[in-house]
Kinemage of the C-alpha trace (Angstrom):
@kinemage 1
@onewidth
@group {chain A} dominant
@subgroup {mainchain}
@vectorlist {calphas} color= white
{ca met a 1} P 18.874 -14.690 13.947
{ca arg a 2} L 15.775 -12.765 12.880
{ca tyr a 3} L 15.199 -12.667 9.113
{ca ala a 4} L 11.818 -10.944 9.207
{ca leu a 5} L 11.981 -7.157 9.380
{ca ile a 6} L 9.157 -5.295 11.093
{ca leu a 7} L 7.741 -2.643 8.778
{ca pro a 8} L 4.162 -1.434 9.257
{ca val a 9} L 4.394 1.060 6.365
{ca phe a 10} L 1.509 3.204 5.141
{ca trp a 11} L 1.916 2.872 1.319
{ca leu a 12} L -0.177 5.251 -0.681
{ca cys a 13} L 0.594 1.918 -1.875
{ca tyr a 14} L -0.335 2.286 -0.356
{ca ser a 15} L -1.125 2.119 1.027
{ca ser a 16} L -1.390 3.312 3.105
{ca ala a 17} L -1.745 5.678 1.980
{ca gln a 18} L -1.307 1.971 2.280
{ca ala a 19} L -2.103 0.940 -1.258
{ca gln a 20} L 0.746 2.734 -2.875
{ca thr a 21} L 2.935 0.954 -1.323
{ca asp a 22} L 1.954 -1.517 -0.799
{ca thr a 23} L 1.093 0.970 -0.370
{ca ala a 24} L 2.138 1.665 1.815
{ca arg a 25} L 1.387 -2.255 2.850
{ca thr a 26} L 2.823 -0.257 3.085
{ca gln a 27} L 1.910 -0.840 3.166
{ca ala a 28} L 2.952 -0.963 4.974
{ca asp a 29} L 2.117 -3.929 5.269
{ca ser a 30} L 4.035 -5.439 7.618
{ca thr a 31} L 5.866 -8.679 8.105
{ca gln a 32} L 6.161 -10.419 11.484
{ca thr a 33} L 5.991 -8.834 14.946
{ca asp a 34} L 8.839 -9.209 17.456
{ca asn a 35} L 7.955 -7.987 20.956
{ca lys a 36} L 11.330 -8.894 22.519
{ca lys a 37} L 13.012 -5.522 21.952
{ca val a 38} L 12.548 -1.983 20.699
{ca thr a 39} L 13.253 -1.810 16.971
{ca leu a 40} L 13.826 0.987 14.493
{ca thr a 41} L 13.364 0.103 10.818
{ca leu a 42} L 14.453 2.433 8.023
{ca gly a 43} L 13.363 1.807 4.454
{ca ala a 44} L 13.749 3.078 0.900
{ca leu a 45} L 11.598 2.073 -2.064
{ca tyr a 46} L 11.276 2.695 -5.789
{ca ser a 47} L 8.025 1.915 -7.612
{ca asn a 48} L 7.208 2.267 -11.305
{ca asn a 49} L 3.678 3.513 -10.527
{ca ala a 50} L 1.540 4.604 -7.583
{ca asn a 51} L -0.782 1.775 -6.580
{ca tyr a 52} L -4.113 2.342 -4.847
{ca tyr a 53} L -5.755 -1.064 -4.317
{ca gly a 54} L -4.684 -2.110 -7.810
{ca gln a 55} L -5.887 1.132 -9.386
{ca thr a 56} L -3.778 3.884 -10.943
{ca ala a 57} L -4.151 7.544 -11.868
{ca ala a 58} L -4.622 8.723 -15.463
{ca ala a 59} L -0.866 9.042 -16.080
{ca pro a 60} L 1.986 6.845 -14.740
{ca met a 61} L 3.323 8.014 -11.378
{ca pro a 62} L 6.748 6.471 -10.619
{ca tyr a 63} L 8.004 7.481 -7.192
{ca leu a 64} L 10.616 7.093 -4.471
{ca ala a 65} L 9.688 6.663 -0.820
{ca ala a 66} L 11.608 6.765 2.445
{ca ser a 67} L 10.158 5.334 5.656
{ca ala a 68} L 10.904 4.933 9.343
{ca thr a 69} L 9.113 2.757 11.899
{ca leu a 70} L 9.773 2.672 15.641
{ca gln a 71} L 8.186 -0.285 17.430
{ca phe a 72} L 8.171 -0.929 21.187
{ca arg a 73} L 8.013 -4.157 23.159
{ca ser a 74} L 4.312 -3.623 23.789
{ca gly a 75} L 3.627 -3.770 20.038
{ca ile a 76} L 2.922 -0.046 19.787
{ca tyr a 77} L 4.626 1.559 16.793
{ca phe a 78} L 5.004 4.944 15.121
{ca ser a 79} L 5.674 5.350 11.414
{ca gly a 80} L 6.483 8.066 8.916
{ca val a 81} L 6.802 7.976 5.121
{ca gly a 82} L 7.899 10.601 2.600
{ca tyr a 83} L 7.123 10.346 -1.142
{ca arg a 84} L 8.742 11.937 -4.158
{ca leu a 85} L 7.006 11.641 -7.529
{ca leu a 86} L 9.680 11.377 -10.201
{ca asn a 87} L 7.584 13.259 -12.768
{ca asp a 88} L 6.754 16.057 -10.309
{ca ser a 89} L 8.690 19.242 -11.027
{ca gly a 90} L 7.330 20.967 -7.926
{ca ala a 91} L 8.334 20.481 -4.299
{ca ala a 92} L 11.022 17.993 -3.314
{ca val a 93} L 8.471 16.014 -1.268
{ca ser a 94} L 5.202 15.107 -3.036
{ca ala a 95} L 3.436 13.809 0.085
{ca thr a 96} L 4.182 12.732 3.647
{ca ser a 97} L 2.406 10.331 5.971
{ca ala a 98} L 2.559 9.894 9.747
{ca gly a 99} L 0.822 7.236 11.781
{ca ala a 100} L 0.667 5.051 14.853
{ca gly a 101} L -0.662 1.611 15.675
{ca ile a 102} L -0.399 -1.504 17.778
{ca ala a 103} L 0.353 -5.081 16.717
{ca phe a 104} L -0.567 -7.917 19.072
{ca lys a 105} L -1.292 -11.636 19.185
{ca ile a 106} L -4.756 -12.987 19.932
{ca gly a 107} L -3.681 -16.621 19.942
{ca lys a 108} L -0.751 -18.819 19.009
{ca lys a 109} L -1.430 -18.447 15.294
{ca leu a 110} L -3.674 -15.378 15.141
{ca ala a 111} L -2.275 -11.820 15.064
{ca ala a 112} L -4.017 -8.461 14.877
{ca asp a 113} L -3.039 -4.894 14.007
{ca leu a 114} L -4.828 -1.589 14.621
{ca ser a 115} L -3.497 1.645 13.127
{ca tyr a 116} L -4.256 5.223 12.141
{ca ser a 117} L -2.403 7.473 9.702
{ca his a 118} L -2.698 10.981 8.281
{ca thr a 119} L -1.229 11.946 4.917
{ca phe a 120} L -0.296 15.506 3.983
{ca phe a 121} L -1.017 16.202 0.299
{ca pro a 122} L -0.358 19.465 -1.579
{ca ser a 123} L -3.464 21.219 -2.917
{ca asn a 124} L -2.913 19.986 -6.487
{ca ser a 125} L -1.814 16.453 -5.633
{ca pro a 126} L -2.315 13.873 -8.435
{ca phe a 127} L -2.688 10.965 -5.999
{ca leu a 128} L -6.057 9.222 -6.322
{ca gln a 129} L -6.707 9.273 -2.579
{ca ala a 130} L -5.766 12.916 -2.007
{ca ala a 131} L -9.376 13.669 -0.984
{ca asn a 132} L -9.124 11.197 1.908
{ca thr a 133} L -6.225 12.287 4.089
{ca asp a 134} L -6.985 10.047 7.076
{ca asn a 135} L -6.970 6.263 7.298
{ca ala a 136} L -7.957 3.929 10.130
{ca ala a 137} L -7.154 0.250 9.626
{ca ala a 138} L -7.699 -3.077 11.356
{ca ser a 139} L -6.306 -6.431 10.277
{ca leu a 140} L -6.303 -10.077 11.324
{ca lys a 141} L -3.789 -12.686 10.122
{ca tyr a 142} L -3.891 -16.415 10.700
{ca his a 143} L -0.483 -18.103 10.408
{ca tyr a 144} L -0.481 -21.761 9.457
{ca trp a 145} L 0.926 -23.542 6.393
{ca met a 146} L -0.168 -20.391 4.580
{ca thr a 147} L -0.891 -16.973 6.057
{ca thr a 148} L -4.455 -15.805 5.478
{ca gly a 149} L -5.643 -12.341 6.398
{ca val a 150} L -8.387 -9.764 6.237
{ca asn a 151} L -7.738 -6.022 6.352
{ca val a 152} L -10.355 -3.271 6.697
{ca asp a 153} L -9.473 0.351 5.841
{ca tyr a 154} L -11.670 3.342 6.589
{ca ala a 155} L -10.432 6.314 4.551
{ca phe a 156} L -11.939 9.693 5.305
{ca gly a 157} L -11.447 13.395 4.627
{ca lys a 158} L -13.449 15.243 1.980
{ca gln a 159} L -15.094 11.903 1.234
{ca gln a 160} L -15.478 8.601 3.074
{ca asp a 161} L -14.528 5.180 1.711
{ca val a 162} L -14.268 1.659 3.103
{ca phe a 163} L -11.998 -1.035 1.650
{ca val a 164} L -11.819 -4.723 2.608
{ca thr a 165} L -8.862 -6.835 1.464
{ca leu a 166} L -8.818 -10.638 1.680
{ca ser a 167} L -5.391 -12.174 1.133
{ca thr a 168} L -3.416 -15.380 1.401
{ca glu a 169} L 0.315 -15.938 1.001
{ca lys a 170} L 2.976 -18.601 1.347
{ca ala a 171} L 6.577 -17.909 2.394
{ca ile a 172} L 8.969 -20.224 0.548
{ca gln a 173} L 12.596 -20.522 1.685
{ca leu a 174} L 14.900 -20.852 -1.330
{ca gly a 175} L 18.092 -21.406 0.617
{ca ser a 176} L 21.169 -19.614 1.893
{ca ile a 177} L 24.300 -18.283 0.170
{ca phe a 178} L 26.568 -17.855 3.212
{ca lys a 179} L 25.905 -21.019 5.239
{ca gly a 180} L 22.950 -19.933 7.322
{ca lys a 181} L 23.904 -16.290 7.760
{ca asp a 182} L 21.364 -15.208 5.157
{ca leu a 183} L 18.118 -16.419 3.617
{ca ile a 184} L 16.462 -16.040 0.214
{ca thr a 185} L 12.658 -16.108 0.285
{ca leu a 186} L 9.834 -16.035 -2.248
{ca thr a 187} L 6.384 -15.095 -0.902
{ca pro a 188} L 3.688 -15.340 -3.587
{ca ser a 189} L 0.285 -14.021 -2.578
{ca val a 190} L -3.182 -13.407 -3.976
{ca glu a 191} L -5.729 -10.880 -2.768
{ca ala a 192} L -9.178 -9.564 -3.563
{ca val a 193} L -10.220 -5.997 -2.742
{ca gly a 194} L -13.721 -4.616 -2.364
{ca gly a 195} L -14.714 -1.088 -1.482
{ca thr a 196} L -16.472 2.163 -2.244
{ca gln a 197} L -15.086 4.759 -4.670
{ca his a 198} L -16.053 8.244 -3.539
{ca phe a 199} L -12.336 9.097 -3.631
{ca tyr a 200} L -12.339 8.795 -7.408
{ca gln a 201} L -15.274 11.157 -7.877
{ca thr a 202} L -13.438 13.831 -5.911
{ca tyr a 203} L -10.227 13.136 -7.843
{ca val a 204} L -11.979 13.670 -11.178
{ca gln a 205} L -13.812 16.803 -10.059
{ca glu a 206} L -10.718 18.478 -8.624
{ca lys a 207} L -8.505 17.688 -11.602
{ca lys a 208} L -11.140 19.119 -13.935
{ca leu a 209} L -11.141 22.391 -12.005
{ca leu a 210} L -7.334 22.522 -12.140
{ca gly a 211} L -7.300 21.973 -15.892
{ca leu a 212} L -5.204 18.797 -15.623
{ca pro a 213} L -5.532 15.749 -17.937
{ca leu a 214} L -8.411 13.417 -17.154
{ca pro a 215} L -9.140 9.796 -18.019
{ca ile a 216} L -12.190 9.379 -20.231
{ca leu a 217} L -14.758 7.565 -18.116
{ca ser a 218} L -17.589 7.895 -20.607
{ca gly a 219} L -18.756 10.124 -23.409
{ca ile a 220} L -17.013 11.099 -26.633
{ca pro a 221} L -13.187 11.347 -26.656
{ca gly a 222} L -11.955 14.880 -27.062
{ca thr a 223} L -14.977 16.562 -25.500
{ca ser a 224} L -14.597 18.698 -22.399
{ca glu a 225} L -17.377 16.950 -20.507
{ca thr a 226} L -16.441 14.226 -18.014
{ca val a 227} L -19.160 11.979 -16.639
{ca thr a 228} L -18.620 9.970 -13.450
{ca lys a 229} L -20.686 7.156 -12.007
{ca glu a 230} L -22.332 7.187 -8.611
{ca ala a 231} L -20.150 5.308 -6.131
{ca thr a 232} L -22.311 4.884 -3.071
{ca gln a 233} L -22.295 1.088 -2.872
{ca phe a 234} L -19.694 -1.486 -1.922
{ca asp a 235} L -18.293 -3.340 -4.953
{ca leu a 236} L -15.469 -5.673 -5.865
{ca leu a 237} L -12.597 -3.499 -7.153
{ca ser a 238} L -9.636 -5.710 -8.044
{ca tyr a 239} L -7.794 -9.023 -7.868
{ca ser a 240} L -4.023 -8.996 -7.388
{ca phe a 241} L -1.177 -11.491 -7.618
{ca lys a 242} L 2.143 -10.547 -5.978
{ca val a 243} L 5.570 -12.171 -6.206
{ca pro a 244} L 8.141 -10.657 -3.781
{ca leu a 245} L 11.678 -12.077 -3.925
{ca ala a 246} L 13.744 -11.087 -0.885
{ca tyr a 247} L 17.319 -11.447 0.309
{ca asn a 248} L 17.383 -11.413 4.136
{ca arg a 249} L 20.174 -10.895 6.638
{ca ala a 250} L 19.955 -10.471 10.417
{ca his a 251} L 19.421 -6.713 10.187
{ca tyr a 252} L 18.508 -5.871 6.592
{ca met a 253} L 16.441 -7.008 3.653
{ca val a 254} L 16.524 -6.290 -0.093
{ca glu a 255} L 13.371 -7.075 -2.027
{ca leu a 256} L 12.233 -7.097 -5.652
{ca ala a 257} L 8.501 -7.438 -6.149
{ca tyr a 258} L 6.082 -7.718 -9.058
{ca gln a 259} L 2.313 -7.233 -8.759
{ca leu a 260} L -0.362 -7.860 -11.384
{ca ser a 261} L -3.772 -6.353 -10.608
{ca val a 262} L -6.910 -6.989 -12.652
{ca leu a 263} L -9.669 -4.436 -12.132
{ca ser a 264} L -13.287 -5.538 -11.935
{ca asp a 265} L -16.042 -4.152 -14.148
{ca lys a 266} L -17.160 -2.054 -11.148
{ca ala a 267} L -13.975 0.022 -11.068
{ca leu a 268} L -14.600 3.632 -12.091
{ca ser a 269} L -11.302 3.857 -13.952
{ca gly a 270} L -9.949 1.158 -16.277
{ca ala a 271} L -12.648 -1.437 -15.619
{ca gly a 272} L -11.357 -4.831 -16.765
{ca asp a 273} L -7.805 -3.561 -17.284
{ca ala a 274} L -4.662 -5.192 -15.901
{ca asn a 275} L -2.045 -3.041 -14.154
{ca ser a 276} L 1.560 -4.082 -13.492
{ca phe a 277} L 3.668 -2.741 -10.639
{ca phe a 278} L 7.406 -3.210 -10.037
{ca asn a 279} L 8.959 -2.362 -6.673
{ca cys a 280} L 12.543 -2.398 -5.438
{ca ser a 281} L 13.046 -1.842 -1.704
{ca phe a 282} L 15.677 -1.929 1.023
{ca tyr a 283} L 15.020 -2.087 4.782
{ca tyr a 284} L 17.478 -1.927 7.674
{ca gln a 285} L 16.514 -2.698 11.259
{ca phe a 286} L 18.374 -1.556 14.362
């Protein structure tokens, strides 16, 4: 019986797009890889706020997301995600993402993933990363008593940004309700994210032209002038602690997850602030 569902999702969270989801992590952000058969994984997620490497937009952005991932025996997969902002009175779909990648093992305990995704944003999208529609990612994970990984994202479009995420997690089995036919797991993890922030400069400039509300980065509150910092160097952006609680069956998984992200003093928005994210998701694998 396989309890781990394969879901390389591009959360805006993601992540991918990954960071919204975490993410789409996603983000996707996949679990374990099974090369024994072709799998199709369908998912649905609710999040209380869009998450971009621990950072948020000026106003809360709760959303729903639907995803699909088709993975072949070779490890090659294709994914698609649709997003609906709950406070968006416009189109039924607030953004869509499509991507492809390959997951493979380098050794007995070392796994790698290479992927590319493109996200389609409307012209007035409130997502932080709307200026960078394309994302190329590479990750390595070492599975031992804990799983430690490094992920590198190259986001490009109107601007170019690089993000590096270092993470470690531990899967804890809490037991079964139906005598081995299911499994309850808790997978706490910590991660540190560093990167550039050109995406935020473009976000601020475009929102100002559209006449939409802006966060006050500096200057006097209430004035019309918005001053942004130069973001040409690589800095530490955030630390995050995640606690996903999952109920697993052979073909589906239900997960509740909480994430606390503390922004560094180098973050262009909310430096030093703590952001909380709550996600509820369901995945079914054929």
